[in-house]
C-alpha positions as CSV (number, residue, x, y, z in Angstrom):
1,G,56.4,10.7,-35.8
2,K,54.1,12.3,-38.3
3,K,51.7,15.0,-37.1
4,V,48.8,16.6,-38.9
5,F,47.6,20.0,-37.6
6,K,44.2,21.2,-38.9
7,I,42.7,24.7,-39.1
8,D,39.0,24.5,-39.8
9,A,37.6,27.4,-41.7
10,S,34.3,25.9,-42.6
11,I,32.2,28.3,-40.4
12,P,33.4,31.5,-42.2
13,A,33.5,29.6,-45.5
14,K,29.8,28.7,-45.1
15,D,29.0,32.4,-44.7
16,G,31.2,33.4,-47.7
17,I,33.6,35.4,-45.6
18,F,36.2,32.8,-46.7
19,D,35.5,32.4,-50.3
20,D,37.6,30.3,-52.6
21,T,40.0,33.1,-53.3
22,L,40.6,33.6,-49.7
23,L,40.9,29.9,-48.9
24,G,43.5,29.8,-51.7
25,A,45.3,32.7,-50.2
26,F,45.2,31.2,-46.8
27,E,46.8,28.0,-48.1
28,Q,49.4,30.0,-50.0
29,Y,50.1,32.1,-46.9
30,F,51.0,29.0,-45.0
31,Q,53.1,27.6,-47.9
32,T,55.2,30.8,-47.9
33,N,55.3,31.6,-44.2
34,V,55.7,28.4,-42.3
35,K,59.4,28.3,-41.3
36,L,61.5,25.2,-41.7
37,H,64.9,25.3,-40.0
38,G,64.3,29.1,-39.6
39,R,63.7,29.7,-43.3
40,K,60.4,30.7,-44.8
41,G,59.0,29.2,-48.0
42,K,61.4,26.3,-48.1
43,L,59.2,23.5,-46.9
44,S,60.5,20.5,-48.9
45,D,58.7,17.2,-48.2
46,K,58.9,17.4,-44.5
47,V,56.0,19.8,-44.3
48,K,52.9,19.5,-46.5
49,V,50.2,22.1,-46.6
50,A,46.9,21.2,-48.1
51,M,43.4,22.6,-48.3
52,D,40.5,20.1,-48.3
53,K,36.9,21.1,-47.9
54,N,37.6,24.4,-46.1
55,I,40.1,22.7,-43.8
56,L,43.7,23.6,-44.0
57,S,46.0,20.7,-42.9
58,V,49.6,20.9,-42.2
59,S,51.2,17.4,-42.1
60,T,54.8,17.3,-40.8
61,T,57.4,15.1,-39.4
62,M,59.2,18.0,-37.8
63,Q,58.6,19.4,-34.3
64,Y,56.1,22.2,-34.4
65,K,54.2,23.8,-31.7
66,K,50.5,23.8,-32.4
67,R,50.5,27.4,-31.2
68,Y,52.7,28.4,-34.1
69,F,49.9,27.7,-36.5
70,K,47.5,29.6,-34.4
71,Y,49.9,32.5,-34.6
72,L,50.2,32.3,-38.4
73,T,46.4,32.0,-38.7
74,K,45.9,35.2,-36.6
75,K,48.5,37.0,-38.7
76,F,46.7,36.0,-41.9
77,L,43.3,37.2,-40.5
78,K,44.9,40.5,-39.5
79,K,46.4,40.9,-43.0
80,K,43.0,40.4,-44.5
81,D,41.3,42.7,-42.0
82,I,39.0,40.0,-40.6
83,R,40.7,39.6,-37.4
84,D,37.9,41.6,-35.6
85,W,35.3,39.0,-36.5
86,L,37.0,35.7,-36.2
87,H,39.1,34.1,-33.6
88,V,41.0,30.8,-33.4
89,I,39.7,28.2,-31.0
90,A,41.3,24.9,-30.2
91,T,38.7,22.1,-30.7
92,S,41.1,19.1,-30.3
93,P,44.8,18.6,-29.5
94,T,45.7,19.0,-33.2
95,T,42.8,21.1,-34.5
96,Y,41.9,24.8,-34.5
97,E,38.6,26.2,-35.7
98,L,37.8,29.7,-36.9
99,R,34.8,31.0,-35.1
100,Y,33.0,34.3,-34.8
101,F,33.1,36.3,-31.7
102,N,29.8,36.2,-29.9
103,I,28.7,39.8,-30.4
104,T,25.7,40.4,-28.1
105,N,23.7,43.6,-28.0
106,D,22.0,44.4,-24.6
107,E,20.5,41.1,-23.8
108,D,18.4,42.6,-21.1
109,D,16.2,44.3,-23.7
110,Q,15.3,41.1,-25.4
111,E,14.2,39.4,-22.2
112,A,11.6,42.1,-21.3
């Protein structure tokens, strides 16, 4: 059957970390790096990558593990040097979301 995997980048997009250029690059990265039959960049019509309102969707009739798209997302973040701020969280069986790490500084001080 047909499956649609989504990677939601709206949180970093709202803050301008993922600007239009980066969102475009993200989509392009998936276009060129998702493998079909062990080959990169030859997606044909079995795999469609699209960007819509900061959400990258990969619709496919092929068997892919959702984890594979998480792996690709992390590789992209690393390549752009933003892997330290964002991590990939599963929000539903077919959706991932890019979120910030919760960076807390000495919470004890604030309570006093």
